[in-house]
N, C-alpha and C positions, 0 to 999 in steps of 0.2 A: 557355695558352691564357686565361684569364680577363686576363693580362696586355694580352695581343694586343688582345681587347674594348672593355679602359677603353680605351688608345690612342686606337683607332676612334673611340668616341663623343667624345672628346676633341677632335679633330683635325677631326672631320665637324661643320657646320653644320646642325643639324638642324631642320628650319623643321615638321617634321608633329606633332610633342609625342607621338610614340608612340614605343615601340623598334623601331628599323628594321634592328639587325642579327641577323640569324638564330643558332640555339644551335650551329649546326654550320661557323658563320663561316671560322674557319683551314681545315678540309677545304673549303669552298664554294672559298677563293680557292686552295688547292691545285689544284681541277679545273680553275679557270681558268685558270691559269696553264701547264696540259699544253697547250692548244693554241696558245699564241701566238700572239694573235689580237689581244687589246687593244691600243691607240693604232697601230693596222696601217692602212695606205693603203688604200680604197675599192674594193671588187673587184664588176665586173660582175656576178656572179652571185647576192651580198646588195641590190645596189641594182635588180636586175631585181624579186626578189622583194619589197620592200619600195615598190615603184612599184607593182606587181600587187595589194596592200594597199592604197594609195593608191584605185587607180582600183578594183577591187569596192566598196571602201564609202563612194565620195566623199567622201574627206577632204582638207584640202590638205597635211595631215603625215602623215607614216609616219616611222617611226624603227624600225632592229634595232639594241639599247644593247647592252651589257656591262657587268656594273656591279661596278666592282674594290675595293678596299679603301676610297679616299676618292671617285674617280670613277667618273662611267659615261661608255664611250667609245661613240660612234655608228660602228659599221662601215658602216651605210648609211640615208644622210640624204635624204628626201627633203622637202624645204617647209620646211627649218630653215637656211637660207644654208647658210655655210661652216664652219658650226658641227661642231666635233671632239668635244666634251666636255663634259658638265656635272657641277657638284658634285653627288656621292651626297645629301646631305641636301638638294636643292633638290628635286632630279627626284624624279620619281612610280615611274619604275622601282625606285627603292630600295623600293618599298611592294609591287609586282605582284611581285618575286623572294620576298615571304615565304610567297604561297600557289601551288600548282601549278596551280589552276582561272583562268581569265582576271579579271584584275582590273578591275574599270568601274566610272568615276565618270559617270553619266548627265548631273550638272549636278553640277559642282565647287564651285562656291557656295552646296550645300544639304551638304556632307560638311565635318564640324566639323575633322577633321583636316589639312584644305585650305584653312583660312579663314587661315592666317597663310603660305601658300606665295606666294613673290613670282609665279610664273609665275601663280597665281590672281587674286591683286589688284592683280598688276603690269599693266602696258603692255599683254603679250604676250597677256592676257586669256583664257587658257586654262578651257574650260568642260565639257569631252569628252574622256575618256581612256580609253583599252580597252587593256590589254597583256596577250599572253597569254605565258608566262616559257620561255625556252630551257631544257629537264631533258637535262643529258646522260644517257650509257645508265647510267650506275651510281646516279642521281635528285639530282646537284645541279642548282640552279637560278643558272645563270649568266650569264641578261640575258632579256632580251623582245623581242618583234616587239609594238611597239605601233603604234595609231593614236591622231591627236589633231585635235579641231575647235575653234574659237573661238565656236561654238553648243553650246546643248545638245539632244540627240538619245538617242531611244530605242536598245537595241543587243539583241535578242533572240537565244534558244538559239542558232538557226538560224545566228546571225552570230558568235556565241561558237566556233560548231565551226567556223566557216569559218577564224576568225583562229587556233584552235588547230592545226588541217591545216598555215598557214601557216609556224604556228611548227614545226612538228615537221619539214616540207619543210628550212625555213634550219639545222634542228639537225643534219641529216641534211647539209646544205652543211659545215659546219662540222667535222663527222664526218670526211667525206671531205678536207677541207682538212688536217686535224689527220694521217691517214692520207698523204696525200702529200708533207706535210714529215717525216714519221716516215722515208719510202721512200727520200726525196732525202737525208736525215741518213745512212740508212745507205748508200746509195749511196756517198755522198762517203766516209762511211768504208772503205766496200770498195776503194774506187779507191785511199784513199790507202793502205790494205793492199798491195793491188796493188803500188803504185809502191815501198814498200817492199820489197815480195818481189821485182821485179823486181830492184834495186839489190844486196839481197841475193843473189838468184840470179848475176847478174854477177859478185859478190867470188866467188859458189860455184865457178863457172865456173872463175872465173881459181885457184881456190885447190882445184880438185876432187881433185887427189891427196892433198893433204894434209887437206879437212876433209871427208871422205867421210860420216862420221858425221852433220855438223851440215847435209849433204845432204838424206840420209832424212828430217830435220826438216823443212827448208823443205821439202819434196816431200808431207810430212802436211801444212802449214800451207797448201799450195797445195791440196788435198782438202777441207780444213776452208772455205778460202776459195768455192769451186767450191759447195760444200754450201751455202754463205750465200747465193748466187749465185742459186740455184737457188729457194731460200727466196723472196730477192724477187723474183723471176720470178712466182712463182705469186701474191705479195702483189697486186701488179700486178694480175694476170689478174682477182683477186678484188675490187679496188678499179675497175675497170672494169666488173663485175658491178653492184655497189653503185650505180655513179653509173647503170646503165640502168636498174635498178630503180628508183632516185629520181626518174626523169626518165617513167620507165611510171605512178608513183604521180602525178605532178603531171597528166600528161595526164590520167588516170584521175580527178583533183578538179577539173580543168577541164571536162571530158566531164559531171560529174554535177553542178557547180555550180549552186547553186539560181536566177543570174542568167542571162540572155542574153548570151555570148560568141562573138567570133569574131574571127579575123584575116585581113585583107585585102592581098596581097602585090601589089607594082608600082603602077605607074602606072595598069596597065590593072585595078586593084581584083578582083586573084583570091582568091576564096575557096580559102585555104590551111586555116583552120580553123573549124570553127563544130561547137558543141556541143550536145546535144539540146534544149536548152532554147530557144536562139537558132533553130534548123530548125523546132521546132512555134510558134515568133512567126510566121518567114516563111510558115508554112502549105506548107513545103518538105520533102524527105529528104535524103541522104547523096549523092544522084545529082549534086546540084549543085557538090559541089566539085572545084575545078579550074576551076570556069566565073569569067569576068566578072560582075562583080556585077550590073550593067547587064542579062547575057544572063540572067542565073540569076532576077532579078526586075524583068521588061520593066516593071511595072507603076509603076516610080519614073521612068523616062523624064519625066515632065512634071512632076517634083516634086523641089525644091530640094537633096535629100537628096545625090547624085550630084555636085553643085555642090560643096558643102557637105564632101564628102570630098576634093574635089580640090585644096578650096582648104587642107586642114589636109595634105594629102600633097605640097603645093608651098611650103607657108609653116612646116610645123613645130611648127605651132601645137595645142593641142588644142581641140577645140569641144565645150561640153556644152549641153544641149538638154532642157529643162524642161515636161514634159508635150505634147509636142511630137506635132502631129495627124502623121498619116500613112497614105494609102489602099495596103491590102496583099491583093492574092487569094488566099483560102483555099478550096482547094476549089472554085474557081473563079468563086467571088463577090468582086467588089471592094469591103472592108470598108474600115470609119473605124476607124484601131486610135490608141490613144497612147502614148507612150513616155518615159519619163524615159532618157539614155542621155549615154556620154561617146565622142568620136572621139580616139585618143592616137595619136599618130605613132611609130613604131618606127624607132630610128635606128641606124645602124652606129657603127665608135668614129671613124669621120673626121663625124660627125654630120649625113650624109644619110639622110631616110627612106626606110625600104625595105619598110615594111609599116605599115597603120594597126589599131589593135586596138579592137575594137568592143565594149562594154558596153553592156547596154541592160536595162528592166525594163519590162514593161508593163505598165500604168495604167488601161487601157479599159475593164476592168471596175469601177476606180474611180471616174473619171472619167462613166462614163453612169451607174451610180448614183447620183452626187452630180448631176447632170445632173437626173434623174428625181425626186429626192429635192428641187430646189429648185422643180422646176415644180410636183410635187404640191402642196409647202409654198406657193410663191405664190399657187393655183387653190383652196386651201381659205381660205387668208388673204383673197384675193378674196371667194372667198362668205361668208364670216364678215362682213367689212365690210359687204358690200353688204345682207346682211340684220342688219345692228347684232348681231350673236351674239356675247355672250362666251362663251368657251371656259376649261376646266378641268381640273384632275386632281388628284383626292383620293386622298392614299395610305391606306386602308383603314385601317391599324396602327396610323398616330401621329395620325390625323386632320389630317395637315397638306395644304395645298394652294397649289397653285401657278394661277394664273389671269392670265387675257389682260387686257389693259390696258381692255377694252370688257367686259369681265368683271366687273371692280373697278366699274365709272365706272357698273354698271344696278346696284351697292349703293349708289352715292352715295357711292364711295372713289374716292382717286387711285392711280396705278399703284404706288406706294410704299409704299401703305398694308399692315399686313398682313391676310389676310384666310384663315383655317382654317376648320373644319370646328363649331368651336366659336362662335366669330366670327358665322359663317351664322346658326346657331340661334337664338342673340341676338336675329339684328337680327329674324328670323320673328316675328309680331303672336301672341301665346299660345294663342290657338283654332286654328292652322295647325300649331306645332310638331310635336307628338304625331302627325298624321297624315303629315307630312313624313319623320319618323323611321321610322315603319310602313313606308312606303312604299322609302325607300333602304333597311331590313334586307331585306325581302322583295325587293329586287333582287339582292341582294348573295346570298342563299339560294336563289332560284330560276337567276341569270345572266339573267334577264330584262331588259329598257329599264324606267329608272325615268323616270317624268313626273310632273310635277305644277304646280300650280297655286297660288301663294297669296302672302300679302300681307306686304311688308316696310317698316319704318320707319328712313330713312336718316336719317344723324348731323343734319340739321338737321329732323330732327321730321317731315319731311314724307310721303307714305306711297304704294307704287307698288305693283303687280301685276305676279309672274315669273311667268317659265312656265319651267322647268327642266325636261333629260332627262338622260341617262346611262346608262352602259354598263359594270358591273363586268369586269374582267378578273385573272386568277388565275397564280400563279407555277405551278412545274414539279410540284409538290406537289398541287394541285389547291386551295388555300389563298386566300382573297380578297386581294390584293394593291392593287391599285387600281379608282377610277371615273373615268371620262372622259365628259365632256359638254359641253353648250352651253345658256346662260341668254339669256334673251329678255325685256327689258321691256315688258309686255304692256299699260301704264298708262293708254297713248291709245286701246287697242284696249277696252277695258274701261271705259272713261269714253265711249269712243263709242257700244258696246254700249247702256249705260245710257243716254244722251243719246235714241239712237233710239229704246229704248223709250219713254222719256216723250214723245218724240215722237210717237209712234203712239197712244199715250192721249190725249195733247194734241188732235191731228189730229182724231182721231175725236169726240172731245168737240165742238172749236171746229165742226167741218161739221155735227154733230147738231143743236145748237141754232139755225142758221138754219134747217137744212132741217124741224126741227121748229114751228118758229114759222110758216114759210112753209104749210107742212100746215095745221095749225092754223087759218090766214085764208083758204085756199084750201076749207078745209070749212065755215066759216063763209059765204063768200061764194057758196057752191054751194046752201047752206040760202036765201041770200037770192037767188036767179037770180030766185026769181019777182015780186021785189018791187025792180026796179031803182031806186026812188026811195027807197029806205030809207036813213036818216041815217047808217049805220052801215058802209055799202059804200065812202064816200070814204076813212075812215081806215084800212079794212081795207085797200084798194088802195095806202096808203102803209106800210101795216106791210109789206106783201109787195114793195114797192117794197125797202125798206131791207134785210131781210133775203136779196134777192137780190144788193142790192149788196154783202153782207158774203159772203156765199157764193163772189161773183166774185173780191171781194179775195183769199180764202184760198184758191182755186184758182189765180189768177194767182201767190200766193206759189209753191205746187204746180210750177206751169209753170215758172215762174223758175228755181226748184232744179233740176227734171229738167234743163232747158235746161244751166246750171252742170255739172253733175255729168257733162253727155255732153258739154260743150266746145263747145255748139252758141249761146252765147251771140253775137250777130251786134251788131257796133256801125253803126249808122248817123252816123259822123262830119259834121257843119258847125260853121259859127264863128259865135259868137251870144254875147251881151250876159249875164253871169250875173247882173246886176242887174236886169236887164230879165224875165229865166226866174223870181227869186223871188216878184217882184209880182206875175207870174201865178199862183204856184202857192200854192195852202192855202187857198184862197177859203174851206172852208168853215169852215176856224178863224177867219178873218177875221170871215164873217157870224156867226158863233157870237156876237161880240161878250167871251167870257170872258178871251181872250188877246191881246194886241199884241204884232206881228211887226214888231221894229225892224230896218230893214237898213242898217248901218254900212262903212264902210274905202272900196275905189275902184272906186266905181261904175260906171266907165268899163273896167274890165278883159272882155278877153274872152278864150274859150278855141278850142278846135277840139277836139268832143268829141261822144257821142250826147246830144242836148239830154233828149230822154225821159229816157233811162239814169240821167243827173245828178240832174233833177228828182226820179227816183222815190227817190235817196239824200237828196234834200234833204228832200222828204216824208217820209222815215222817221224821222230824223232829228227834225225838227219834233213830228211823231206822238208819238215818245216822251217829247218834253219833257213836252206835253200829257198822255199818259198816265201818266208817273211822276214831275212837276214840277207837281204841279197845283196848286200853292199859287204858283209860279211866274208872276205875269200878265202878266210883260214877257219874252220871247224873243227873244235878238237874233240876228240871221243876219250874218256879219261876211265881210268880202273883203278879204284881203291879195296885194296883188302883188309877188312878189319878181322876180331876174333870171331865174330857169329855170323857175318853178313859179307859180300860183295857190291860193292855200290858201282854203279856205273852211270856218266854225265857226259851230255853231248852240250855241249858249250858254244855260241857264237857271239858276235860282237856286232849287233844288231842297234834296231833303235829300243830294241825292250817292250817291254809288257805293263801296260800300268794296273799297277798297284789293286785297283778294284775290279778289276777283271781276272785278276789270277784265283780266287777261290773256284771259280767256274767251268775252267779253261778244261775239267776232266768231264765234266757234266754230259750225260748225254746230250744231241743235239744241237751243243753249244757250237757257237762260230765268234770268234774273236772277229770284232768289226777294224776295217782296215780303211780310214775314208780316202776315194780318191786314187785306189787301187781295186782289183777284180783277181781272187783266185778261186780256182775250180776246186772241186771237193765236195764232203756230204757233212762235215763237221764230225765225224765217227772216231778218227784216227785215234786220238787223245783218250776218248772213253773206252775203246775196245784195247788200248794200252793197259788203261787202268785196270780194264778188267781180267788182262793178264795177268800182269804181276801179283793181283791180289789172288787172283788163283793158285798162284806159287808161292803163297804167303810172303810175299814183299810188302813195300812201299813205294810210293810214286809223289813226284813232287814237282815244283817249279820254283826257281829263285831268277830275280830280277829287276832292273833298275833301269829306269827310261835313260836313252842314249849312251847304256854299257853293254848291252845286251842280255842274255838268256842264258839260261841252264837249266836243262832237263833231265831230271837223273830218276834214276830207281832201284831199288835194293833187291836181293835175295837171297836167302840165308843157305848158308853153306850145308 
């Protein structure tokens, strides 16, 4: 036994790096030889089993292999061309006979024992292998029924059970074949004995008188022969019964198979076989057996499948459908269904198609759930993007967070930056950290939603307000597992609220000042009404007029603000010369004499716009220069003509504007801070100017350096 095992190991080129010779190799080979099946031609019964395995598992290759001392013989070969055998040291079937369970390699490249195998690393590109051993009645593993694919795939318990069932059926056929061969040998032996006996009988008849004793012996031999014939007849009956039982087992296997299976006979596609699964899929009962498919399923009339089946029947070529849509009438309702299916032609010995095997898998629920999930995800993504909401999922046990790109951007991060709970707490300002931590803990403890507003610092040191919500989830044992929620940057809202509160305070103060002055003046005038010639009356009237003008200007700003917010700012466009308009505005400043307004540039430039609104913008720029650049005695009003627009600039040489302030100058309610100085106004002038220019389709901006002055500009399309 040891010598034979060594000889086999030496002669086999073992590519697996492990021992592939079973301990009972000699007895196993003896068991294989008694079946007289190695290196024999293919047989239809075994080819049919291999083809059925390939169709059920939707693989390109299926083999019925017999593992001899040095070679693996293919008794049935589906998908491997004309190959008859393979080297045992290279065939994966050599591994499959080492275990009575199904041997499965879902991805051959991940198996250390296969990294040197030429079938895996070579041009053939084997990736998936599943082999169920062929086990004799006395427990020897003589071969396999295997399926092979050139791409990785998963192989579950139910599929293993199916492959084992097919392997047992194949082994039953091998046993029947062996029994049939032995019966034939016995019959041949008996026939030979009969011939010899007949010859002996002839001799015995001729020499009857002389060999009476031998005649009696011959009669005994005949009796014995008759007994053997009787036994042979009984054995034949037993074999027929075994064959019938095997057929019943195959029919039962097909009937209970977890895939839809049917056979359509003839050009009319008469339903000959339909298992329980396919009847359920069709929404029919066994009453449709014997009916043409078109009659049994009339809803297929205007669908392509009857035509496809007819083409399979006439061409003899297999058709494979992948998630194909089909309308089926189930319980009287026409429903949309989806299937993975195979139409396989079944041919006679002359190669003519006589029937079509239908194997299908209902994937409707999977497709519907996938579509529903895609729609929900799309709706959620649209909603989150529309609200600029970032989403996150916190693993409560580890503190790890999975965040959307918007969520990370809310915290000043890039989509590939790491952002876990610890990182979150570090970016929250210290005065908010304890409150946020307590809210998260309380939400996890109570299961109630968590919501917090807090101030954070971005990596660029800028401060931002965040509003964050979340809801905890728990595992099957009730332990906290995750918290899922959304984040939104509310910095603009917070700033707007602050500016709005400031504006209300400023507005009330600015309105109260002229009203108080006007009230005091009117009270004095009331006291002097009996003395109309009093010298104070003209001065009090002038003061009243100035207060009314200031009050009127403030009310105009508020009205313009209201019109802009309601999108009711109306433009009355006309063509006018900008230089002439500049010469006619800001006369009060010219008359005052403290500032010199200098117009430069293209004095012939004309534009089509609302002249009153554009004048309002220029007056606002000039008033700001007077107010905030009191030391700049010269204020330049410059006009530049370009190919597509006119640019107007008001330049002063005052103290300039801080670069950090400049981006907010045109925001609603914004007022620049000027330490040690007090200026009147609501802080709406630049915002109203910005909206007027935008309404005209132009642009507005500022250029300023501290100590060098400021240039406020706008453009208007020609």
